[in-house]
C-alpha positions as CSV (number, residue, x, y, z in Angstrom):
1,X,-103.8,-212.8,5.7
2,X,-101.0,-210.2,5.6
3,X,-103.6,-207.4,5.9
4,X,-104.8,-209.0,9.2
5,X,-101.2,-209.4,10.5
6,X,-100.2,-205.9,9.5
7,X,-103.1,-204.5,11.6
8,X,-102.1,-206.6,14.5
9,X,-98.5,-205.5,14.2
10,X,-99.7,-201.9,14.4
11,X,-101.7,-202.9,17.5
12,X,-102.5,-199.5,19.0
13,X,-101.6,-197.2,16.1
14,X,-104.4,-194.7,16.0
15,X,-102.5,-192.1,13.9
16,X,-102.2,-192.2,10.1
17,X,-104.5,-193.5,7.5
18,X,-105.8,-197.0,6.4
19,X,-107.0,-197.9,2.9
20,X,-110.3,-199.4,2.3
21,X,-108.7,-202.7,1.4
22,X,-106.7,-202.8,4.6
23,X,-109.8,-202.2,6.7
24,X,-112.1,-204.6,4.9
25,X,-109.5,-207.4,4.6
26,X,-108.9,-207.1,8.4
27,X,-112.7,-207.2,8.9
28,X,-113.0,-210.3,6.8
29,X,-110.2,-212.2,8.4
30,X,-111.3,-211.1,11.9
31,X,-114.8,-212.5,11.2
32,X,-113.3,-215.8,9.9
33,X,-111.0,-216.1,12.9
34,X,-113.9,-215.3,15.3
35,X,-116.0,-218.1,13.8
36,X,-113.1,-220.6,14.0
37,X,-112.4,-219.6,17.6
38,X,-116.1,-220.0,18.5
39,X,-116.2,-223.5,16.9
40,X,-113.0,-224.6,18.7
41,X,-114.4,-223.1,21.9
42,X,-117.7,-225.0,21.6
43,X,-115.9,-228.3,20.7
44,X,-113.6,-228.0,23.7
45,X,-116.5,-226.6,25.9
46,X,-114.5,-223.4,26.5
47,X,-117.0,-220.6,26.0
48,X,-114.5,-218.1,27.4
49,X,-112.2,-218.6,24.3
50,X,-114.4,-216.3,22.2
51,X,-114.3,-213.6,24.9
52,X,-110.5,-213.8,25.1
53,X,-110.2,-213.5,21.3
54,X,-112.7,-210.5,21.3
55,X,-110.7,-208.7,24.0
56,X,-107.4,-209.5,22.2
57,X,-108.5,-207.8,18.9
58,X,-110.6,-205.0,20.5
59,X,-107.8,-202.4,20.4
60,X,-106.6,-203.2,16.9
61,X,-110.1,-203.1,15.6
62,X,-110.6,-199.7,17.0
63,X,-107.3,-198.5,15.7
64,X,-107.9,-199.6,12.1
65,X,-111.4,-198.1,12.3
66,X,-109.9,-194.8,13.4
67,X,-107.3,-194.9,10.7
68,X,-110.0,-195.7,8.1
69,X,-112.0,-192.7,9.2
70,X,-108.8,-190.6,9.0
71,X,-108.4,-191.7,5.3
72,X,-111.8,-190.3,4.5
73,X,-110.9,-187.0,6.3
74,X,-113.0,-187.6,9.4
75,X,-112.0,-187.6,13.0
76,X,-111.5,-190.9,14.8
77,X,-114.1,-189.7,17.3
78,X,-116.7,-190.3,14.6
79,X,-116.3,-194.0,15.6
80,X,-118.6,-193.1,18.5
81,X,-121.5,-192.9,16.0
82,X,-121.6,-196.6,16.4
83,X,-123.2,-196.1,19.8
84,X,-126.4,-194.7,18.1
85,X,-128.7,-197.7,17.7
86,X,-129.1,-198.9,14.1
87,X,-128.4,-195.6,12.4
88,X,-124.9,-195.2,13.7
89,X,-123.7,-198.5,12.3
90,X,-125.2,-197.6,8.9
91,X,-123.4,-194.3,8.8
92,X,-120.1,-195.9,9.8
93,X,-120.4,-198.5,7.1
94,X,-120.9,-195.7,4.5
95,X,-117.8,-193.9,5.9
96,X,-115.8,-197.1,5.9
97,X,-116.9,-198.0,2.3
98,X,-116.2,-194.4,1.0
99,X,-113.1,-193.7,-1.0
100,X,-110.3,-192.0,0.9
101,X,-109.2,-188.5,0.2
102,X,-106.7,-188.2,-2.6
103,X,-103.3,-186.8,-1.6
104,X,-102.2,-185.9,1.9
105,X,-104.8,-184.7,4.4
106,X,-104.6,-183.6,8.1
107,X,-104.0,-187.1,9.2
108,X,-101.1,-188.0,6.9
109,X,-100.0,-188.9,3.4
110,X,-102.2,-190.8,1.0
111,X,-101.6,-194.6,1.7
112,X,-102.4,-195.4,-2.0
113,X,-99.4,-193.3,-3.1
114,X,-97.0,-194.9,-0.6
């Protein structure tokens, strides 16, 4: 849960690097939270609840994705590959699952060494 909260605390931090663990733990807790919010929304007959949650975590999700790409030595603009149907998401998953560059790179120090 701390990984999820750390990303939310760094709400719009697009600079720096994010480890694989930080990205994937945020992704996992985000999916779990979205499911819980959807269930609560359907029980209370508030369909807009899921939309509000999605809008609330949109910027942090982009930010951690950009930082994850920075860790692999790629520009945050590579996130736009997700707009390419099917292939773009596969490429991004490969980038997000790849090990980050060891040592400092153009985007900051190695988060594993910190």
